[in-house]
C-alpha positions as CSV (number, residue, x, y, z in Angstrom):
1,M,0.0,0.0,-0.2
2,K,1.6,3.3,-1.1
3,A,1.3,6.4,1.3
4,K,0.4,9.7,0.2
5,A,2.9,12.3,1.1
6,L,1.5,14.4,4.3
7,G,2.6,17.9,4.7
8,L,1.3,18.4,8.2
9,A,0.2,21.5,10.2
10,I,0.2,21.5,14.2
11,V,-1.8,24.1,15.8
12,G,-0.9,24.4,19.4
13,S,2.9,23.9,20.5
14,G,2.3,23.0,24.0
15,R,2.8,19.2,25.8
16,I,0.5,17.1,23.3
17,G,1.5,19.4,20.5
18,T,4.9,18.6,20.8
19,L,4.6,14.9,21.5
20,R,2.6,14.7,17.8
21,G,5.0,16.7,16.6
22,R,8.2,14.5,17.7
23,V,6.1,11.6,16.4
24,A,5.3,12.8,13.3
25,K,8.4,13.8,12.6
26,G,9.8,10.2,12.3
27,H,6.8,9.2,10.2
28,P,7.7,8.4,6.5
29,A,4.8,9.5,4.7
30,V,5.2,13.1,6.9
31,E,7.6,15.3,4.5
32,Y,6.6,18.6,5.7
33,I,5.8,20.4,9.0
34,A,4.5,24.1,10.4
35,V,3.6,24.6,13.6
36,S,2.0,27.4,15.3
37,D,0.8,28.8,18.7
38,K,-0.7,32.0,20.3
39,E,2.9,32.6,22.0
40,P,4.9,32.3,18.8
41,G,7.9,31.6,21.1
42,K,6.5,28.2,21.6
43,A,6.1,27.7,17.8
44,R,9.6,28.8,17.6
45,D,11.0,26.3,20.2
46,L,8.9,23.5,18.8
47,A,10.2,24.3,15.0
48,E,13.4,24.0,16.3
49,K,13.0,20.8,18.4
50,I,11.5,18.8,15.3
51,G,12.7,20.0,12.7
52,A,9.9,21.7,11.2
53,Q,10.1,23.9,7.9
54,F,7.3,26.8,9.3
55,H,6.3,28.4,12.8
56,S,4.0,30.8,13.1
57,G,2.2,33.1,16.0
58,D,-0.7,32.8,13.5
59,N,-2.9,29.4,13.0
60,D,-4.6,30.1,9.8
61,E,-1.4,31.0,8.4
62,I,0.0,27.4,8.7
63,I,-3.5,25.9,7.8
64,S,-3.4,27.8,4.7
65,R,0.1,27.0,3.4
66,P,-0.4,25.2,0.3
67,E,2.3,22.5,1.5
68,V,-0.4,21.5,4.5
69,N,-2.8,18.6,3.3
70,A,-3.4,17.6,6.9
71,V,-4.0,19.2,10.4
72,I,-3.7,18.7,13.9
73,V,-5.4,20.9,16.5
74,S,-3.8,20.4,19.8
75,T,-4.6,23.8,21.3
76,A,-6.2,24.3,24.6
77,E,-10.0,22.7,25.2
78,G,-11.5,26.1,24.4
79,D,-9.6,26.6,21.2
80,H,-10.6,23.8,19.0
81,L,-13.6,24.9,16.7
82,A,-12.0,27.6,14.8
83,P,-9.0,25.9,13.2
84,I,-11.2,22.7,12.7
85,L,-13.5,24.7,10.8
86,K,-10.8,26.6,8.9
87,A,-9.1,23.3,7.9
88,L,-12.6,22.0,7.2
89,E,-13.2,24.8,4.6
90,L,-9.6,23.7,3.3
91,G,-10.5,20.6,2.4
92,K,-7.8,19.2,4.9
93,P,-8.2,16.2,7.2
94,V,-7.9,17.1,11.1
95,L,-7.2,15.3,14.4
96,V,-8.4,17.4,17.2
97,E,-7.6,16.4,20.9
98,K,-10.7,15.7,23.2
99,P,-13.4,17.2,23.9
100,I,-14.3,18.1,20.4
101,G,-15.7,21.4,22.3
102,L,-16.9,23.0,25.5
103,T,-20.7,23.0,24.2
104,V,-23.0,20.8,22.5
105,D,-23.6,23.9,19.8
106,E,-19.3,23.7,18.8
107,A,-19.7,20.2,18.3
108,D,-22.8,20.8,16.2
109,Q,-20.7,23.6,14.1
110,V,-18.0,21.0,13.5
111,L,-20.8,18.4,12.2
112,R,-22.4,21.0,9.9
113,A,-19.0,21.9,8.5
114,I,-17.9,18.6,7.9
115,A,-21.2,17.6,6.3
116,K,-20.7,20.8,4.1
117,H,-17.2,19.9,3.0
118,D,-17.1,16.2,3.0
119,G,-14.4,16.4,5.6
120,N,-12.8,14.0,7.7
121,V,-12.4,14.5,11.2
122,R,-10.7,12.1,14.4
123,V,-10.9,12.9,18.1
124,G,-8.2,12.3,20.1
125,Y,-9.9,9.8,23.2
126,S,-6.1,8.0,23.8
127,R,-7.3,5.5,26.1
128,R,-8.4,3.6,22.7
129,Y,-5.0,3.2,22.1
130,M,-3.7,1.7,25.2
131,D,-2.5,-2.0,24.5
132,K,-5.4,-3.2,27.0
133,Y,-8.3,-1.4,26.0
134,L,-7.5,-2.3,22.6
135,I,-7.3,-5.8,23.7
136,A,-10.7,-5.8,26.0
137,K,-12.2,-4.1,22.6
138,E,-11.4,-7.1,20.4
139,Q,-13.2,-9.4,22.9
140,M,-16.3,-7.7,22.9
141,V,-16.2,-7.3,18.9
142,H,-16.1,-11.4,19.1
143,G,-19.1,-11.2,21.9
144,R,-17.0,-13.2,24.3
145,L,-18.6,-11.6,27.2
146,G,-22.4,-12.6,25.9
147,R,-24.9,-10.0,26.4
148,V,-23.2,-7.0,28.2
149,I,-25.3,-5.9,30.8
150,G,-23.2,-3.3,33.0
151,G,-19.8,-2.2,33.7
152,S,-17.9,0.3,35.9
153,A,-14.8,2.8,35.5
154,R,-13.3,5.1,38.3
155,V,-10.1,7.4,37.8
156,F,-7.8,9.3,40.5
157,N,-5.9,11.8,39.8
158,S,-4.4,14.4,42.2
159,R,-5.6,18.1,42.8
160,L,-2.6,19.9,41.5
161,N,-3.6,18.2,38.1
162,G,-7.2,19.2,38.6
163,M,-6.6,22.8,39.4
164,A,-4.0,23.3,36.3
165,L,-6.8,21.8,34.0
166,M,-9.1,24.1,35.1
167,Q,-7.1,27.3,35.5
168,R,-6.3,27.1,31.9
169,N,-10.1,26.7,30.9
170,P,-12.4,27.1,33.9
171,H,-15.1,25.0,31.6
172,A,-12.6,22.0,31.1
173,T,-13.5,20.5,34.9
174,P,-12.4,16.9,35.7
175,V,-15.7,15.5,34.3
176,V,-15.7,16.9,31.0
177,D,-11.7,16.7,30.3
178,G,-11.0,13.6,32.3
179,L,-14.0,11.3,32.8
180,T,-14.9,12.0,29.0
181,Y,-12.2,9.3,28.5
182,Y,-14.2,6.6,30.2
183,V,-17.4,8.2,28.8
184,D,-15.9,7.1,25.7
185,L,-14.3,4.1,26.2
186,M,-17.6,2.7,27.9
187,N,-19.4,3.9,24.9
188,W,-16.9,2.4,22.6
189,L,-16.8,-1.4,24.1
190,V,-20.7,-1.6,24.4
191,Q,-21.1,-0.2,20.9
192,G,-24.4,-0.6,19.6
193,K,-26.3,0.4,22.8
194,Q,-27.6,4.0,23.2
195,L,-27.3,6.2,26.3
196,V,-30.5,7.3,27.7
197,E,-30.0,8.5,30.9
198,I,-27.9,10.0,33.5
199,Y,-27.8,10.6,36.8
200,A,-24.9,12.1,38.6
201,R,-23.7,13.2,42.4
202,G,-20.8,15.5,43.8
203,Q,-19.2,16.2,46.8
204,D,-17.5,19.3,47.2
205,G,-14.1,19.7,48.6
206,V,-10.3,21.0,48.3
207,L,-11.3,22.3,44.5
208,K,-14.2,24.6,45.6
209,E,-12.2,25.7,48.6
210,A,-9.1,26.7,46.6
211,G,-11.7,28.8,44.3
212,Y,-12.5,26.1,41.4
213,N,-16.1,25.4,40.5
214,S,-15.9,21.5,40.4
215,P,-16.7,18.9,42.7
216,D,-13.8,16.5,44.3
217,L,-15.9,13.3,43.6
218,T,-18.4,12.8,41.0
219,H,-20.6,9.5,40.6
220,A,-22.5,9.0,37.4
221,I,-24.9,6.4,36.6
222,L,-25.5,5.7,32.8
223,T,-28.1,3.8,31.2
224,Y,-28.5,2.4,27.8
225,D,-31.7,1.7,25.7
226,D,-31.5,-2.1,26.4
227,G,-31.4,-1.6,30.2
228,T,-27.6,-2.0,30.7
229,I,-26.2,0.4,33.4
230,V,-22.5,1.6,33.8
231,N,-20.9,3.3,37.1
232,L,-18.2,6.0,36.0
233,S,-16.4,8.1,38.8
234,I,-13.7,10.3,39.2
235,C,-11.6,12.4,41.8
236,Y,-9.2,14.8,40.7
237,A,-8.2,16.0,44.2
238,L,-6.1,13.6,46.0
239,P,-3.0,15.0,47.4
240,A,-0.1,16.9,45.6
241,K,1.9,14.0,46.1
242,Y,-0.4,11.1,45.1
243,P,1.6,8.3,43.2
244,A,-0.5,9.4,39.9
245,L,1.7,10.8,37.0
246,G,-1.4,11.1,35.5
247,H,-4.5,8.6,35.7
248,A,-5.0,6.0,38.0
249,A,-7.9,3.6,36.6
250,R,-10.3,0.7,37.0
251,V,-12.6,-0.5,34.4
252,E,-14.9,-3.5,34.4
253,V,-17.5,-4.8,32.0
254,I,-20.0,-7.3,32.8
255,G,-21.9,-10.1,31.0
256,T,-24.3,-13.0,31.1
257,E,-21.5,-15.5,29.8
258,G,-18.2,-13.5,31.0
259,V,-16.4,-10.1,32.7
260,I,-13.4,-8.4,31.7
261,I,-11.5,-6.3,34.4
262,I,-8.8,-4.0,33.9
263,N,-6.4,-2.7,36.4
264,D,-5.0,0.5,35.1
265,D,-4.2,1.8,38.4
266,H,-0.5,1.2,37.5
267,T,0.4,-0.2,41.4
268,D,2.2,-2.8,39.4
269,Q,4.8,-0.7,38.6
270,L,6.0,1.6,41.6
271,M,9.0,3.7,42.2
272,Y,10.6,5.4,45.1
273,S,13.4,8.0,44.5
274,E,14.7,10.7,47.0
275,K,15.9,12.8,43.6
276,G,12.3,12.9,42.3
277,V,10.1,11.8,39.6
278,P,9.1,14.8,37.4
279,H,4.7,14.8,36.6
280,V,4.1,14.3,33.1
281,Y,1.4,17.3,33.0
282,L,3.2,19.7,35.8
283,P,6.5,21.6,35.1
284,G,8.7,21.7,38.0
285,H,6.5,18.9,40.2
286,N,7.9,15.9,41.3
287,V,6.6,13.0,43.2
288,N,8.9,10.7,45.4
289,M,6.6,7.7,45.1
290,A,5.4,7.0,41.5
291,F,3.1,4.9,39.5
292,L,5.5,4.5,36.7
293,Q,3.4,4.4,32.9
294,S,0.5,6.3,34.9
295,G,0.8,9.4,32.5
296,V,-2.3,9.7,30.0
297,P,0.0,10.0,26.9
298,G,2.8,7.6,27.2
299,D,6.5,7.4,28.1
300,W,9.8,8.3,27.2
301,A,12.1,5.4,27.1
302,L,15.9,5.5,25.6
303,G,15.1,8.1,23.5
304,E,11.7,7.3,22.2
305,F,8.4,8.2,23.1
306,W,6.2,5.0,23.7
307,G,2.3,4.5,24.6
308,P,-1.3,5.9,23.9
309,I,-0.3,8.8,22.4
310,N,2.4,7.8,20.2
311,N,0.1,5.1,18.8
312,E,-2.9,7.1,18.3
313,T,-1.0,9.6,16.2
314,R,0.5,7.0,13.8
315,A,-2.8,5.3,13.5
316,W,-4.0,8.6,12.4
317,L,-0.9,9.2,9.9
318,E,-1.7,6.2,8.6
319,H,-5.4,6.5,8.1
320,I,-5.2,9.6,6.2
321,S,-1.8,8.6,3.7
322,M,-2.6,5.1,3.4
323,G,-6.3,4.9,4.2
324,K,-5.9,2.2,6.5
325,P,-8.8,1.8,9.1
326,C,-8.2,3.1,12.7
327,A,-9.9,3.6,16.0
328,L,-10.4,6.9,16.6
329,A,-13.1,8.5,17.9
330,T,-15.6,9.9,15.2
331,P,-16.8,13.5,15.3
332,E,-20.6,12.0,16.0
333,E,-19.0,9.9,19.0
334,A,-17.2,12.7,20.4
335,R,-20.3,14.9,20.1
336,F,-22.4,12.1,22.5
337,N,-18.9,12.1,24.7
338,L,-19.8,16.2,25.4
339,E,-23.3,15.6,25.8
340,A,-22.9,13.0,28.1
341,T,-20.5,14.8,30.5
342,L,-22.5,18.2,29.9
343,A,-25.5,16.1,31.3
344,I,-23.5,14.4,34.3
345,Q,-22.9,17.9,35.5
346,H,-26.3,19.3,34.8
347,S,-27.4,15.9,37.0
348,M,-24.8,17.0,39.5
349,K,-26.1,20.7,39.5
350,T,-30.0,20.0,39.7
351,G,-30.1,16.9,41.6
352,K,-32.1,14.8,39.0
353,P,-31.8,12.6,36.1
354,V,-31.3,13.6,32.9
355,A,-32.3,12.3,29.7
356,L,-30.6,11.8,26.8
357,P,-30.4,13.6,23.7
358,L,-30.5,16.5,25.7
359,D,-33.0,19.7,25.0
360,G,-32.2,23.0,24.2
361,K,-32.2,24.7,27.5
362,H,-29.3,21.9,28.4
363,L,-26.9,23.0,26.0
364,L,-24.9,24.9,28.4
365,A,-21.0,25.0,28.9
366,A,-19.7,22.9,30.7
């Protein structure tokens, strides 16, 4: 299968843009890279790091370059919409980080633009590209659990991660930015079922006391059209020195003929260091005890980056350069994930179950 040559625009030169850029640099189909950032110095630094041919402080400038025929949007959560729409207008396929937007209206604008321009957009939910979840999906494809009747997932993270997230964008709460991975994961694993109701509760604590509009702990029950029930929970308020470098999660799927139990806590790989271990997301923050491999994007080892972001980026590049199928979320799936996380937050606020799809009065920012 002959690969199409790619000219890549990377919009957003922060942590994830840098990781995807370094992966793309080594991909044989990628012949040109342009990078941008609202802080031009970051774009310049990334361009130097990966040998990009062009850099700019203007997103539209790099998306519009004639050498560019594919776009990665790795901006902050609230800045996804404009570069997606620009790329679609110019007929260029897009990989955008989750969530697709912070409101259902933003997601719908993307879907309308895709329909208008016959566009190709995929959304990066990198849990799908962890080996353990890909293997779990394989079992589901073969129906080895029988009829799925329920499941659960819970994820822990430190309060510093939660605060950094909401400092970047107050609407990108732990539910919308973190639990969305597991909403997506469950919807993907039980594919074919329709989510019809969400009931959620939250408990306030240190995040509210620090001035952030988010509960410390959220529990949500998701009900599907056939009666399947899934329990999801998230806590992004554990102590600053909690050993997770990102997500520490557990996932279960229960069927009439079997069960999948996935320990994604990383407690099987502990390290203690008096020198400290750098946190994946928080520059300058070290922990002494660390769950190795708990960083969501992956890990550097011997000069190479390994893990979900590497796998996901390569899968997308091969999808657009060679036409290979990929497991990245579709924009329709991403829209529904967003709708579900907004429903979780609305249910917490009102104390009542929320029916899906949402009606107009619920189309609120996170």
